[in-house]
N, CA, C, O and the ligand as a Tripos MOL2 file, in Angstrom:
@<TRIPOS>MOLECULE
protein
  297   295    75     0     0
PROTEIN
NO_CHARGES

@<TRIPOS>ATOM
      1 N          -4.6280   11.2060   15.8190 N.3       1 MET1
      2 CA         -4.8720   10.2690   14.7150 C.3       1 MET1
      3 C          -3.5540    9.6490   14.2820 C.2       1 MET1
      4 O          -2.6450   10.3450   13.8280 O.2       1 MET1
      5 N          -3.4610    8.3700   14.4210 N.am      2 ALA2
      6 CA         -2.2170    7.6750   14.1090 C.3       2 ALA2
      7 C          -2.0310    7.5870   12.5990 C.2       2 ALA2
      8 O          -2.9920    7.3920   11.8550 O.2       2 ALA2
      9 N          -0.8010    7.7290   12.1620 N.am      3 PRO3
     10 CA         -0.5470    7.6140   10.7250 C.3       3 PRO3
     11 C          -0.7210    6.1850   10.2480 C.2       3 PRO3
     12 O          -0.5370    5.2360   11.0110 O.2       3 PRO3
     13 N          -1.0700    6.0420    9.0080 N.am      4 ILE4
     14 CA         -1.1830    4.7160    8.4030 C.3       4 ILE4
     15 C           0.2050    4.2250    8.0160 C.2       4 ILE4
     16 O           1.0310    4.9790    7.5020 O.2       4 ILE4
     17 N           0.4380    2.9550    8.2730 N.am      5 GLU5
     18 CA          1.7180    2.3720    7.8910 C.3       5 GLU5
     19 C           1.6650    1.9570    6.4260 C.2       5 GLU5
     20 O           0.7350    1.2760    5.9960 O.2       5 GLU5
     21 N           2.6660    2.3720    5.6710 N.am      6 TRP6
     22 CA          2.6720    2.0780    4.2400 C.3       6 TRP6
     23 C           3.6380    0.9530    3.8930 C.2       6 TRP6
     24 O           3.5530    0.3760    2.8090 O.2       6 TRP6
     25 N           4.5330    0.6450    4.7800 N.am      7 VAL7
     26 CA          5.5440   -0.3650    4.4720 C.3       7 VAL7
     27 C           5.2320   -1.6370    5.2390 C.2       7 VAL7
     28 O           5.1020   -1.6210    6.4630 O.2       7 VAL7
     29 N           5.1160   -2.7040    4.5310 N.am      8 SER8
     30 CA          4.7540   -3.9730    5.1300 C.3       8 SER8
     31 C           5.8620   -5.0010    4.9020 C.2       8 SER8
     32 O           6.6090   -4.9400    3.9250 O.2       8 SER8
     33 N           5.9360   -5.9320    5.8250 N.am      9 LEU9
     34 CA          6.9020   -7.0120    5.6910 C.3       9 LEU9
     35 C           6.1480   -8.2480    5.2130 C.2       9 LEU9
     36 O           5.3600   -8.8350    5.9540 O.2       9 LEU9
     37 N           6.4000   -8.6270    3.9790 N.am     10 ILE10
     38 CA          5.7020   -9.7690    3.4050 C.3      10 ILE10
     39 C           6.5130  -11.0330    3.6280 C.2      10 ILE10
     40 O           7.6960  -11.0950    3.2940 O.2      10 ILE10
     41 N           5.8700  -12.0310    4.1910 N.am     11 THR11
     42 CA          6.5190  -13.3150    4.4090 C.3      11 THR11
     43 C           6.0190  -14.3090    3.3690 C.2      11 THR11
     44 O           4.8280  -14.6120    3.2980 O.2      11 THR11
     45 N           6.9390  -14.8020    2.5770 N.am     12 CYS12
     46 CA          6.5750  -15.7680    1.5460 C.3      12 CYS12
     47 C           6.1270  -17.0770    2.1960 C.2      12 CYS12
     48 O           6.8420  -17.6190    3.0380 O.2      12 CYS12
     49 N           4.9580  -17.5890    1.8200 N.am     13 PRO13
     50 CA          4.4730  -18.8450    2.4210 C.3      13 PRO13
     51 C           5.2120  -20.0700    1.9170 C.2      13 PRO13
     52 O           5.0570  -21.1590    2.4700 O.2      13 PRO13
     53 N           6.0020  -19.9080    0.8900 N.am     14 HIS14
     54 CA          6.7060  -21.0460    0.3010 C.3      14 HIS14
     55 C           8.1130  -21.2010    0.8750 C.2      14 HIS14
     56 O           8.4910  -22.2760    1.3410 O.2      14 HIS14
     57 N           8.8890  -20.1010    0.8320 N.am     15 CYS15
     58 CA         10.2800  -20.2050    1.2840 C.3      15 CYS15
     59 C          10.5130  -19.4330    2.5800 C.2      15 CYS15
     60 O          11.6200  -19.4410    3.1180 O.2      15 CYS15
     61 N           9.4730  -18.7670    3.0820 N.am     16 HIS16
     62 CA          9.5250  -18.0150    4.3380 C.3      16 HIS16
     63 C          10.5140  -16.8590    4.2970 C.2      16 HIS16
     64 O          10.9720  -16.3770    5.3330 O.2      16 HIS16
     65 N          10.8290  -16.4320    3.1050 N.am     17 HIS17
     66 CA         11.6640  -15.2480    2.9500 C.3      17 HIS17
     67 C          10.8410  -14.0010    3.2790 C.2      17 HIS17
     68 O           9.6920  -13.8700    2.8580 O.2      17 HIS17
     69 N          11.4400  -13.1080    4.0260 N.am     18 GLU18
     70 CA         10.7450  -11.8750    4.3780 C.3      18 GLU18
     71 C          11.2830  -10.7300    3.5360 C.2      18 GLU18
     72 O          12.4940  -10.5360    3.4370 O.2      18 GLU18
     73 N          10.3860   -9.9830    2.9370 N.am     19 SER19
     74 CA         10.8000   -8.8620    2.1060 C.3      19 SER19
     75 C           9.9290   -7.6530    2.4140 C.2      19 SER19
     76 O           8.7290   -7.7760    2.6560 O.2      19 SER19
     77 N          10.5500   -6.5010    2.4010 N.am     20 VAL20
     78 CA          9.8350   -5.2650    2.6760 C.3      20 VAL20
     79 C           9.2050   -4.7590    1.3910 C.2      20 VAL20
     80 O           9.8550   -4.6940    0.3480 O.2      20 VAL20
     81 N           7.9390   -4.4030    1.4790 N.am     21 ALA21
     82 CA          7.2400   -3.8930    0.3090 C.3      21 ALA21
     83 C           6.4040   -2.6850    0.7120 C.2      21 ALA21
     84 O           5.7780   -2.6680    1.7710 O.2      21 ALA21
     85 N           6.4080   -1.6910   -0.1440 N.am     22 THR22
     86 CA          5.5850   -0.5120    0.1030 C.3      22 THR22
     87 C           4.2220   -0.7150   -0.5320 C.2      22 THR22
     88 O           4.1070   -1.1090   -1.6930 O.2      22 THR22
     89 N           3.2060   -0.4400    0.2450 N.am     23 MET23
     90 CA          1.8590   -0.6630   -0.2450 C.3      23 MET23
     91 C           1.3920    0.5150   -1.0950 C.2      23 MET23
     92 O           1.7120    1.6660   -0.7980 O.2      23 MET23
     93 N           0.6450    0.2280   -2.1400 N.am     24 PRO24
     94 CA          0.0640    1.3160   -2.9330 C.3      24 PRO24
     95 C          -0.9390    2.0940   -2.0980 C.2      24 PRO24
     96 O          -1.6500    1.5330   -1.2650 O.2      24 PRO24
     97 N          -0.9800    3.3850   -2.3370 N.am     25 THR25
     98 CA         -1.8000    4.2510   -1.4870 C.3      25 THR25
     99 C          -3.2700    4.2270   -1.8750 C.2      25 THR25
    100 O          -4.1390    4.4880   -1.0430 O.2      25 THR25
    101 N          -3.5480    3.9190   -3.1180 N.am     26 ASP26
    102 CA         -4.9240    4.0940   -3.5880 C.3      26 ASP26
    103 C          -5.5600    2.8210   -4.1110 C.2      26 ASP26
    104 O          -6.6790    2.8560   -4.6240 O.2      26 ASP26
    105 N          -4.8650    1.6920   -3.9890 N.am     27 SER27
    106 CA         -5.4560    0.4680   -4.4980 C.3      27 SER27
    107 C          -4.8540   -0.7150   -3.7640 C.2      27 SER27
    108 O          -3.8600   -0.5890   -3.0480 O.2      27 SER27
    109 N          -5.4760   -1.8580   -3.9570 N.am     28 CYS28
    110 CA         -4.9460   -3.0690   -3.3730 C.3      28 CYS28
    111 C          -4.0520   -3.7600   -4.3880 C.2      28 CYS28
    112 O          -4.2750   -3.6890   -5.5970 O.2      28 CYS28
    113 N          -3.0330   -4.4310   -3.8650 N.am     29 GLN29
    114 CA         -2.1250   -5.1570   -4.7600 C.3      29 GLN29
    115 C          -2.4690   -6.6260   -4.7040 C.2      29 GLN29
    116 O          -2.4060   -7.2520   -3.6450 O.2      29 GLN29
    117 N          -2.8280   -7.1660   -5.8300 N.am     30 PHE30
    118 CA         -3.3200   -8.5300   -5.8610 C.3      30 PHE30
    119 C          -2.1920   -9.5420   -5.9740 C.2      30 PHE30
    120 O          -2.2660  -10.6290   -5.4020 O.2      30 PHE30
    121 N          -1.1550   -9.1860   -6.7100 N.am     31 PHE31
    122 CA         -0.0440  -10.1150   -6.9100 C.3      31 PHE31
    123 C           1.2300   -9.5660   -6.2880 C.2      31 PHE31
    124 O           1.4700   -8.3580   -6.2590 O.2      31 PHE31
    125 N           2.0210  -10.4780   -5.8010 N.am     32 TYR32
    126 CA          3.3370  -10.0840   -5.3170 C.3      32 TYR32
    127 C           4.2970  -11.2140   -5.6080 C.2      32 TYR32
    128 O           4.0300  -12.3710   -5.2820 O.2      32 TYR32
    129 N           5.4180  -10.8750   -6.2230 N.am     33 GLU33
    130 CA          6.3810  -11.9140   -6.5550 C.3      33 GLU33
    131 C           7.4670  -11.9500   -5.5000 C.2      33 GLU33
    132 O           8.1270  -10.9440   -5.2390 O.2      33 GLU33
    133 N           7.6480  -13.1060   -4.8990 N.am     34 CYS34
    134 CA          8.7020  -13.2610   -3.9110 C.3      34 CYS34
    135 C          10.0570  -13.0460   -4.5790 C.2      34 CYS34
    136 O          10.3640  -13.7000   -5.5750 O.2      34 CYS34
    137 N          10.8630  -12.1440   -4.0440 N.am     35 PRO35
    138 CA         12.1610  -11.8560   -4.6720 C.3      35 PRO35
    139 C          13.1470  -13.0090   -4.5490 C.2      35 PRO35
    140 O          14.1580  -13.0340   -5.2510 O.2      35 PRO35
    141 N          12.8720  -13.9450   -3.6820 N.am     36 LYS36
    142 CA         13.8110  -15.0540   -3.4920 C.3      36 LYS36
    143 C          13.4560  -16.2680   -4.3500 C.2      36 LYS36
    144 O          14.2730  -16.7350   -5.1430 O.2      36 LYS36
    145 N          12.2400  -16.7710   -4.1850 N.am     37 CYS37
    146 CA         11.8850  -17.9970   -4.9050 C.3      37 CYS37
    147 C          11.0360  -17.7190   -6.1410 C.2      37 CYS37
    148 O          10.6750  -18.6410   -6.8720 O.2      37 CYS37
    149 N          10.7180  -16.4410   -6.3710 N.am     38 LYS38
    150 CA          9.9880  -16.0120   -7.5690 C.3      38 LYS38
    151 C           8.5850  -16.5850   -7.6500 C.2      38 LYS38
    152 O           7.9870  -16.6450   -8.7240 O.2      38 LYS38
    153 N           8.0700  -17.0040   -6.5130 N.am     39 THR39
    154 CA          6.6870  -17.4580   -6.5120 C.3      39 THR39
    155 C           5.7540  -16.2580   -6.5640 C.2      39 THR39
    156 O           5.9440  -15.2770   -5.8440 O.2      39 THR39
    157 N           4.7590  -16.3430   -7.4110 N.am     40 ARG40
    158 CA          3.7880  -15.2710   -7.4920 C.3      40 ARG40
    159 C           2.6930  -15.5270   -6.4570 C.2      40 ARG40
    160 O           1.8980  -16.4590   -6.5760 O.2      40 ARG40
    161 N           2.6810  -14.6750   -5.4490 N.am     41 LEU41
    162 CA          1.7230  -14.8400   -4.3750 C.3      41 LEU41
    163 C           0.3840  -14.2350   -4.7630 C.2      41 LEU41
    164 O           0.3130  -13.2220   -5.4600 O.2      41 LEU41
    165 N          -0.6660  -14.8770   -4.2980 N.am     42 ARG42
    166 CA         -2.0110  -14.3360   -4.4700 C.3      42 ARG42
    167 C          -2.6790  -14.3030   -3.1040 C.2      42 ARG42
    168 O          -2.3280  -15.0890   -2.2250 O.2      42 ARG42
    169 N          -3.6310  -13.4080   -2.9180 N.am     43 PRO43
    170 CA         -4.2820  -13.3090   -1.6190 C.3      43 PRO43
    171 C          -5.0290  -14.5870   -1.2570 C.2      43 PRO43
    172 O          -5.4780  -15.3340   -2.1260 O.2      43 PRO43
    173 N          -5.1480  -14.8180    0.0460 N.am     44 ASN44
    174 CA         -5.9750  -15.9200    0.4960 C.3      44 ASN44
    175 C          -7.4390  -15.5900    0.2290 C.2      44 ASN44
    176 O          -7.8010  -14.4190    0.1120 O.2      44 ASN44
    177 N          -8.2830  -16.6180    0.1330 N.am     45 PRO45
    178 CA         -9.7140  -16.3650   -0.0520 C.3      45 PRO45
    179 C         -10.2470  -15.4530    1.0510 C.2      45 PRO45
    180 O         -10.0170  -15.7010    2.2350 O.2      45 PRO45
    181 N         -10.9500  -14.4100    0.6600 N.am     46 GLY46
    182 CA        -11.5060  -13.4840    1.6250 C.3      46 GLY46
    183 C         -10.6420  -12.2720    1.8830 C.2      46 GLY46
    184 O         -11.1060  -11.2860    2.4550 O.2      46 GLY46
    185 N          -9.3890  -12.3340    1.4660 N.am     47 ASP47
    186 CA         -8.5040  -11.1780    1.6240 C.3      47 ASP47
    187 C          -8.4790  -10.3760    0.3310 C.2      47 ASP47
    188 O          -8.5850  -10.9260   -0.7650 O.2      47 ASP47
    189 N          -8.3350   -9.0460    0.4880 N.am     48 CYS48
    190 CA         -8.4330   -8.1920   -0.6930 C.3      48 CYS48
    191 C          -7.1030   -8.0470   -1.3990 C.2      48 CYS48
    192 O          -7.0710   -7.7050   -2.5810 O.2      48 CYS48
    193 N          -6.0050   -8.2980   -0.7070 N.am     49 CYS49
    194 CA         -4.7110   -8.1250   -1.3660 C.3      49 CYS49
    195 C          -3.6520   -8.9550   -0.6550 C.2      49 CYS49
    196 O          -3.8900   -9.4970    0.4250 O.2      49 CYS49
    197 N          -2.4890   -9.0450   -1.2730 N.am     50 VAL50
    198 CA         -1.4340   -9.8840   -0.7290 C.3      50 VAL50
    199 C          -0.9090   -9.3600    0.6080 C.2      50 VAL50
    200 O          -0.3700  -10.1190    1.4140 O.2      50 VAL50
    201 N          -1.0690   -8.0770    0.8310 N.am     51 PHE51
    202 CA         -0.5840   -7.5230    2.0990 C.3      51 PHE51
    203 C          -1.4360   -8.0190    3.2660 C.2      51 PHE51
    204 O          -0.9350   -8.2580    4.3650 O.2      51 PHE51
    205 N          -2.7290   -8.1680    3.0040 N.am     52 CYS52
    206 CA         -3.6050   -8.6740    4.0650 C.3      52 CYS52
    207 C          -3.3050  -10.1400    4.3710 C.2      52 CYS52
    208 O          -3.4350  -10.5800    5.5140 O.2      52 CYS52
    209 N          -2.9030  -10.8930    3.3470 N.am     53 SER53
    210 CA         -2.6820  -12.3210    3.5200 C.3      53 SER53
    211 C          -1.2880  -12.6370    4.0670 C.2      53 SER53
    212 O          -1.1380  -13.5060    4.9260 O.2      53 SER53
    213 N          -0.2830  -11.9400    3.5740 N.am     54 PHE54
    214 CA          1.0920  -12.3250    3.8830 C.3      54 PHE54
    215 C           1.9090  -11.2260    4.5400 C.2      54 PHE54
    216 O           3.0150  -11.4720    5.0200 O.2      54 PHE54
    217 N           1.3690  -10.0200    4.5610 N.am     55 GLY55
    218 CA          2.1350   -8.9090    5.0970 C.3      55 GLY55
    219 C           2.0170   -8.8050    6.6040 C.2      55 GLY55
    220 O           1.1480   -9.4160    7.2260 O.2      55 GLY55
    221 N           2.9130   -8.0150    7.1750 N.am     56 SER56
    222 CA          2.8850   -7.7860    8.6130 C.3      56 SER56
    223 C           1.7740   -6.8160    8.9900 C.2      56 SER56
    224 O           1.4100   -6.7010   10.1610 O.2      56 SER56
    225 N           1.2440   -6.1250    8.0040 N.am     57 LEU57
    226 CA          0.1750   -5.1700    8.2360 C.3      57 LEU57
    227 C          -0.9150   -5.3750    7.1930 C.2      57 LEU57
    228 O          -0.6270   -5.7660    6.0620 O.2      57 LEU57
    229 N          -2.1490   -5.1170    7.5600 N.am     58 PRO58
    230 CA         -3.1880   -5.1060    6.5290 C.3      58 PRO58
    231 C          -3.0220   -3.8860    5.6310 C.2      58 PRO58
    232 O          -2.3350   -2.9280    5.9850 O.2      58 PRO58
    233 N          -3.6430   -3.9330    4.4950 N.am     59 CYS59
    234 CA         -3.4570   -2.8440    3.5340 C.3      59 CYS59
    235 C          -4.0970   -1.5460    4.0490 C.2      59 CYS59
    236 O          -4.9330   -1.5760    4.9530 O.2      59 CYS59
    237 N          -3.7000   -0.4170    3.4700 N.am     60 PRO60
    238 CA         -4.1810    0.8750    3.9810 C.3      60 PRO60
    239 C          -5.6970    0.9910    4.0690 C.2      60 PRO60
    240 O          -6.2130    1.5730    5.0230 O.2      60 PRO60
    241 N          -6.4040    0.4580    3.1110 N.am     61 SER61
    242 CA         -7.8620    0.5750    3.1570 C.3      61 SER61
    243 C          -8.4300   -0.1880    4.3490 C.2      61 SER61
    244 O          -9.3920    0.2540    4.9780 O.2      61 SER61
    245 N          -7.8360   -1.3230    4.6530 N.am     62 ILE62
    246 CA         -8.2660   -2.0870    5.8210 C.3      62 ILE62
    247 C          -7.8640   -1.3540    7.0990 C.2      62 ILE62
    248 O          -8.6270   -1.3160    8.0650 O.2      62 ILE62
    249 N          -6.6780   -0.7780    7.1000 N.am     63 GLN63
    250 CA         -6.2440   -0.0400    8.2860 C.3      63 GLN63
    251 C          -7.2000    1.0980    8.6030 C.2      63 GLN63
    252 O          -7.4930    1.3630    9.7680 O.2      63 GLN63
    253 N          -7.6780    1.7600    7.5810 N.am     64 GLN64
    254 CA         -8.5990    2.8720    7.8010 C.3      64 GLN64
    255 C          -9.9430    2.3840    8.3150 C.2      64 GLN64
    256 O         -10.5400    2.9880    9.2060 O.2      64 GLN64
    257 N         -10.4120    1.2780    7.7400 N.am     65 ASP65
    258 CA        -11.7270    0.7750    8.1260 C.3      65 ASP65
    259 C         -11.7310    0.1780    9.5210 C.2      65 ASP65
    260 O         -12.7110    0.3100   10.2540 O.2      65 ASP65
    261 N         -10.6510   -0.4720    9.8880 N.am     66 THR66
    262 CA        -10.6420   -1.2140   11.1440 C.3      66 THR66
    263 C          -9.7520   -0.5440   12.1840 C.2      66 THR66
    264 O          -9.3950   -1.1440   13.1980 O.2      66 THR66
    265 N          -9.4070    0.6960   11.9160 N.am     67 HIS67
    266 CA         -8.4420    1.3410   12.7960 C.3      67 HIS67
    267 C          -8.9200    1.3730   14.2310 C.2      67 HIS67
    268 O          -8.1520    1.0990   15.1530 O.2      67 HIS67
    269 N         -10.1910    1.7070   14.4230 N.am     68 ARG68
    270 CA        -10.6950    1.8750   15.7900 C.3      68 ARG68
    271 C         -10.6440    0.5590   16.5660 C.2      68 ARG68
    272 O         -10.3180    0.5440   17.7530 O.2      68 ARG68
    273 N         -10.9680   -0.5430   15.8890 N.am     69 SER69
    274 CA        -11.0390   -1.8090   16.6060 C.3      69 SER69
    275 C          -9.6510   -2.3710   16.9150 C.2      69 SER69
    276 O          -9.5270   -3.3300   17.6770 O.2      69 SER69
    277 N          -8.6100   -1.7810   16.3290 N.am     70 GLN70
    278 CA         -7.2640   -2.2840   16.5910 C.3      70 GLN70
    279 C          -6.4380   -1.3290   17.4470 C.2      70 GLN70
    280 O          -5.2210   -1.4710   17.5700 O.2      70 GLN70
    281 N          -7.1190   -0.3660   18.0270 N.am     71 MET71
    282 CA         -6.4030    0.6280   18.7990 C.3      71 MET71
    283 C          -5.7250    0.0450   20.0260 C.2      71 MET71
    284 O          -4.7270    0.5770   20.5120 O.2      71 MET71
    285 N          -6.2840   -1.0680   20.5270 N.am     72 ASN72
    286 CA         -5.7220   -1.6260   21.7620 C.3      72 ASN72
    287 C          -4.5180   -2.5290   21.5020 C.2      72 ASN72
    288 O          -3.9400   -3.0760   22.4410 O.2      72 ASN72
    289 N          -4.1440   -2.6840   20.2610 N.am     73 GLN73
    290 CA         -2.9520   -3.4710   19.9570 C.3      73 GLN73
    291 C          -1.7480   -2.5430   19.8100 C.2      73 GLN73
    292 O          -1.6140   -1.8410   18.8080 O.2      73 GLN73
    293 N          -0.9100   -2.5460   20.7780 N.am     74 VAL74
    294 CA          0.2620   -1.6800   20.7130 C.3      74 VAL74
    295 C           1.5050   -2.5570   20.8100 C.2      74 VAL74
    296 O           2.6250   -2.0460   20.7770 O.2      74 VAL74
    297 ZN          9.4420  -17.2170   -1.6140 Zn       75 ZN75
@<TRIPOS>BOND
     1     1     2 1
     2     2     3 1
     3     3     4 2
     4     3     5 am
     5     5     6 1
     6     6     7 1
     7     7     8 2
     8     7     9 am
     9     9    10 1
    10    10    11 1
    11    11    12 2
    12    11    13 am
    13    13    14 1
    14    14    15 1
    15    15    16 2
    16    15    17 am
    17    17    18 1
    18    18    19 1
    19    19    20 2
    20    19    21 am
    21    21    22 1
    22    22    23 1
    23    23    24 2
    24    23    25 am
    25    25    26 1
    26    26    27 1
    27    27    28 2
    28    27    29 am
    29    29    30 1
    30    30    31 1
    31    31    32 2
    32    31    33 am
    33    33    34 1
    34    34    35 1
    35    35    36 2
    36    35    37 am
    37    37    38 1
    38    38    39 1
    39    39    40 2
    40    39    41 am
    41    41    42 1
    42    42    43 1
    43    43    44 2
    44    43    45 am
    45    45    46 1
    46    46    47 1
    47    47    48 2
    48    47    49 am
    49    49    50 1
    50    50    51 1
    51    51    52 2
    52    51    53 am
    53    53    54 1
    54    54    55 1
    55    55    56 2
    56    55    57 am
    57    57    58 1
    58    58    59 1
    59    59    60 2
    60    59    61 am
    61    61    62 1
    62    62    63 1
    63    63    64 2
    64    63    65 am
    65    65    66 1
    66    66    67 1
    67    67    68 2
    68    67    69 am
    69    69    70 1
    70    70    71 1
    71    71    72 2
    72    71    73 am
    73    73    74 1
    74    74    75 1
    75    75    76 2
    76    75    77 am
    77    77    78 1
    78    78    79 1
    79    79    80 2
    80    79    81 am
    81    81    82 1
    82    82    83 1
    83    83    84 2
    84    83    85 am
    85    85    86 1
    86    86    87 1
    87    87    88 2
    88    87    89 am
    89    89    90 1
    90    90    91 1
    91    91    92 2
    92    91    93 am
    93    93    94 1
    94    94    95 1
    95    95    96 2
    96    95    97 am
    97    97    98 1
    98    98    99 1
    99    99   100 2
   100    99   101 am
   101   101   102 1
   102   102   103 1
   103   103   104 2
   104   103   105 am
   105   105   106 1
   106   106   107 1
   107   107   108 2
   108   107   109 am
   109   109   110 1
   110   110   111 1
   111   111   112 2
   112   111   113 am
   113   113   114 1
   114   114   115 1
   115   115   116 2
   116   115   117 am
   117   117   118 1
   118   118   119 1
   119   119   120 2
   120   119   121 am
   121   121   122 1
   122   122   123 1
   123   123   124 2
   124   123   125 am
   125   125   126 1
   126   126   127 1
   127   127   128 2
   128   127   129 am
   129   129   130 1
   130   130   131 1
   131   131   132 2
   132   131   133 am
   133   133   134 1
   134   134   135 1
   135   135   136 2
   136   135   137 am
   137   137   138 1
   138   138   139 1
   139   139   140 2
   140   139   141 am
   141   141   142 1
   142   142   143 1
   143   143   144 2
   144   143   145 am
   145   145   146 1
   146   146   147 1
   147   147   148 2
   148   147   149 am
   149   149   150 1
   150   150   151 1
   151   151   152 2
   152   151   153 am
   153   153   154 1
   154   154   155 1
   155   155   156 2
   156   155   157 am
   157   157   158 1
   158   158   159 1
   159   159   160 2
   160   159   161 am
   161   161   162 1
   162   162   163 1
   163   163   164 2
   164   163   165 am
   165   165   166 1
   166   166   167 1
   167   167   168 2
   168   167   169 am
   169   169   170 1
   170   170   171 1
   171   171   172 2
   172   171   173 am
   173   173   174 1
   174   174   175 1
   175   175   176 2
   176   175   177 am
   177   177   178 1
   178   178   179 1
   179   179   180 2
   180   179   181 am
   181   181   182 1
   182   182   183 1
   183   183   184 2
   184   183   185 am
   185   185   186 1
   186   186   187 1
   187   187   188 2
   188   187   189 am
   189   189   190 1
   190   190   191 1
   191   191   192 2
   192   191   193 am
   193   193   194 1
   194   194   195 1
   195   195   196 2
   196   195   197 am
   197   197   198 1
   198   198   199 1
   199   199   200 2
   200   199   201 am
   201   201   202 1
   202   202   203 1
   203   203   204 2
   204   203   205 am
   205   205   206 1
   206   206   207 1
   207   207   208 2
   208   207   209 am
   209   209   210 1
   210   210   211 1
   211   211   212 2
   212   211   213 am
   213   213   214 1
   214   214   215 1
   215   215   216 2
   216   215   217 am
   217   217   218 1
   218   218   219 1
   219   219   220 2
   220   219   221 am
   221   221   222 1
   222   222   223 1
   223   223   224 2
   224   223   225 am
   225   225   226 1
   226   226   227 1
   227   227   228 2
   228   227   229 am
   229   229   230 1
   230   230   231 1
   231   231   232 2
   232   231   233 am
   233   233   234 1
   234   234   235 1
   235   235   236 2
   236   235   237 am
   237   237   238 1
   238   238   239 1
   239   239   240 2
   240   239   241 am
   241   241   242 1
   242   242   243 1
   243   243   244 2
   244   243   245 am
   245   245   246 1
   246   246   247 1
   247   247   248 2
   248   247   249 am
   249   249   250 1
   250   250   251 1
   251   251   252 2
   252   251   253 am
   253   253   254 1
   254   254   255 1
   255   255   256 2
   256   255   257 am
   257   257   258 1
   258   258   259 1
   259   259   260 2
   260   259   261 am
   261   261   262 1
   262   262   263 1
   263   263   264 2
   264   263   265 am
   265   265   266 1
   266   266   267 1
   267   267   268 2
   268   267   269 am
   269   269   270 1
   270   270   271 1
   271   271   272 2
   272   271   273 am
   273   273   274 1
   274   274   275 1
   275   275   276 2
   276   275   277 am
   277   277   278 1
   278   278   279 1
   279   279   280 2
   280   279   281 am
   281   281   282 1
   282   282   283 1
   283   283   284 2
   284   283   285 am
   285   285   286 1
   286   286   287 1
   287   287   288 2
   288   287   289 am
   289   289   290 1
   290   290   291 1
   291   291   292 2
   292   291   293 am
   293   293   294 1
   294   294   295 1
   295   295   296 2
@<TRIPOS>SUBSTRUCTURE
     1 MET1         2 RESIDUE 1 A MET
     2 ALA2         6 RESIDUE 1 A ALA
     3 PRO3        10 RESIDUE 1 A PRO
     4 ILE4        14 RESIDUE 1 A ILE
     5 GLU5        18 RESIDUE 1 A GLU
     6 TRP6        22 RESIDUE 1 A TRP
     7 VAL7        26 RESIDUE 1 A VAL
     8 SER8        30 RESIDUE 1 A SER
     9 LEU9        34 RESIDUE 1 A LEU
    10 ILE10       38 RESIDUE 1 A ILE
    11 THR11       42 RESIDUE 1 A THR
    12 CYS12       46 RESIDUE 1 A CYS
    13 PRO13       50 RESIDUE 1 A PRO
    14 HIS14       54 RESIDUE 1 A HIS
    15 CYS15       58 RESIDUE 1 A CYS
    16 HIS16       62 RESIDUE 1 A HIS
    17 HIS17       66 RESIDUE 1 A HIS
    18 GLU18       70 RESIDUE 1 A GLU
    19 SER19       74 RESIDUE 1 A SER
    20 VAL20       78 RESIDUE 1 A VAL
    21 ALA21       82 RESIDUE 1 A ALA
    22 THR22       86 RESIDUE 1 A THR
    23 MET23       90 RESIDUE 1 A MET
    24 PRO24       94 RESIDUE 1 A PRO
    25 THR25       98 RESIDUE 1 A THR
    26 ASP26      102 RESIDUE 1 A ASP
    27 SER27      106 RESIDUE 1 A SER
    28 CYS28      110 RESIDUE 1 A CYS
    29 GLN29      114 RESIDUE 1 A GLN
    30 PHE30      118 RESIDUE 1 A PHE
    31 PHE31      122 RESIDUE 1 A PHE
    32 TYR32      126 RESIDUE 1 A TYR
    33 GLU33      130 RESIDUE 1 A GLU
    34 CYS34      134 RESIDUE 1 A CYS
    35 PRO35      138 RESIDUE 1 A PRO
    36 LYS36      142 RESIDUE 1 A LYS
    37 CYS37      146 RESIDUE 1 A CYS
    38 LYS38      150 RESIDUE 1 A LYS
    39 THR39      154 RESIDUE 1 A THR
    40 ARG40      158 RESIDUE 1 A ARG
    41 LEU41      162 RESIDUE 1 A LEU
    42 ARG42      166 RESIDUE 1 A ARG
    43 PRO43      170 RESIDUE 1 A PRO
    44 ASN44      174 RESIDUE 1 A ASN
    45 PRO45      178 RESIDUE 1 A PRO
    46 GLY46      182 RESIDUE 1 A GLY
    47 ASP47      186 RESIDUE 1 A ASP
    48 CYS48      190 RESIDUE 1 A CYS
    49 CYS49      194 RESIDUE 1 A CYS
    50 VAL50      198 RESIDUE 1 A VAL
    51 PHE51      202 RESIDUE 1 A PHE
    52 CYS52      206 RESIDUE 1 A CYS
    53 SER53      210 RESIDUE 1 A SER
    54 PHE54      214 RESIDUE 1 A PHE
    55 GLY55      218 RESIDUE 1 A GLY
    56 SER56      222 RESIDUE 1 A SER
    57 LEU57      226 RESIDUE 1 A LEU
    58 PRO58      230 RESIDUE 1 A PRO
    59 CYS59      234 RESIDUE 1 A CYS
    60 PRO60      238 RESIDUE 1 A PRO
    61 SER61      242 RESIDUE 1 A SER
    62 ILE62      246 RESIDUE 1 A ILE
    63 GLN63      250 RESIDUE 1 A GLN
    64 GLN64      254 RESIDUE 1 A GLN
    65 ASP65      258 RESIDUE 1 A ASP
    66 THR66      262 RESIDUE 1 A THR
    67 HIS67      266 RESIDUE 1 A HIS
    68 ARG68      270 RESIDUE 1 A ARG
    69 SER69      274 RESIDUE 1 A SER
    70 GLN70      278 RESIDUE 1 A GLN
    71 MET71      282 RESIDUE 1 A MET
    72 ASN72      286 RESIDUE 1 A ASN
    73 GLN73      290 RESIDUE 1 A GLN
    74 VAL74      294 RESIDUE 1 A VAL
    75 ZN75       297 GROUP 0 **** ****
């Protein structure tokens, strides 16, 4: 059983600054403020949190739900 990744790389859609953020273990994070341009990011429609929309990884709850279908991505 592969461990869940908790640290995601969020790419700001405005200034394209990449920042490392640790995902909350028990909830989704709806807002994220870009440390460079101070834009408050919100998830895209249909996404549950900013990590799913802008992060390098989907949030932990998504990772758990879709883990099996993403096993072939290495
Ligand atoms: Zn930014």
